[in-house]
C-alpha positions in Angstrom: -5.4 21.4 -37.6 -8.4 19.2 -36.7 -6.3 16.0 -37.2 -3.7 17.3 -34.7 -6.4 18.1 -32.2 -8.0 14.7 -32.7 -4.6 13.0 -32.2 -3.9 15.0 -29.1 -7.3 14.1 -27.7 -6.8 10.4 -28.5 -3.4 10.5 -26.7 -4.9 12.1 -23.6 -7.8 9.6 -23.7 -5.3 6.6 -24.0 -3.3 7.9 -21.0 -6.6 8.2 -19.1 -7.2 4.5 -19.7 -3.6 3.2 -19.4 -2.7 4.9 -16.1 -5.5 3.4 -14.0 -4.9 0.0 -15.7 -1.3 0.2 -14.7 -2.2 1.1 -11.1 -4.7 -1.7 -10.9 -2.2 -4.2 -12.3 0.5 -3.0 -9.8 -1.9 -3.3 -6.9 -3.0 -6.8 -7.9 0.6 -8.0 -7.6 2.1 -5.8 -5.0 -0.7 -4.1 -3.1 -1.8 -5.0 0.5 -4.8 -7.1 1.0 -7.8 -5.4 2.6 -9.7 -6.9 5.4 -13.3 -8.1 5.1 -14.7 -4.8 6.5 -11.9 -2.2 6.2 -14.1 0.7 7.2 -15.8 -0.9 10.2 -19.2 -0.3 8.6 -22.3 -1.5 10.3 -24.5 -2.0 7.3 -25.8 -5.5 6.5 -23.9 -5.7 3.2 -20.6 -5.7 5.3 -21.9 -8.2 7.8 -22.1 -11.2 5.4 -19.3 -13.3 4.1 -17.6 -12.8 0.8 -18.8 -14.3 -1.5 -22.1 -14.3 0.3 -24.2 -17.4 1.0 -27.2 -18.0 -1.3 -29.5 -16.3 1.1 -26.9 -13.9 2.5 -27.5 -14.9 6.2 -28.2 -18.2 7.9 -30.8 -16.5 10.2 -32.4 -13.1 9.8 -30.1 -10.5 11.3 -31.2 -8.1 14.0 -30.4 -4.5 13.2 -29.2 -2.7 16.4 -27.4 0.3 14.9 -27.9 2.8 12.1 -26.2 1.8 8.9 -23.7 4.8 8.9 -22.6 4.6 12.5 -18.8 4.3 11.8 -16.3 4.0 14.6 -13.7 6.7 15.1 -10.7 6.3 12.7 -8.3 5.1 15.4 -10.6 2.2 16.4 -10.7 0.7 12.8 -8.3 -2.3 12.6 -6.5 -2.6 9.3 -5.3 -6.2 8.6 -2.4 -7.0 6.3 
């Protein structure tokens, strides 16, 4: 009885690993490419290039908005 339960648990665990791996593989080959800032975030981590420069910014940035000041959903531009 315990061996059957262990085998069933291992099967469920394997499916839990294989399904996301399959989705990730599919999205790597067929998924749309996201823009540099797909959410329109205003935090500094989204204002630098990817990969970031050694010092992140050439000059010290000036913060003019709160970090979670997201634009309305209809304003965010999604690039393909």
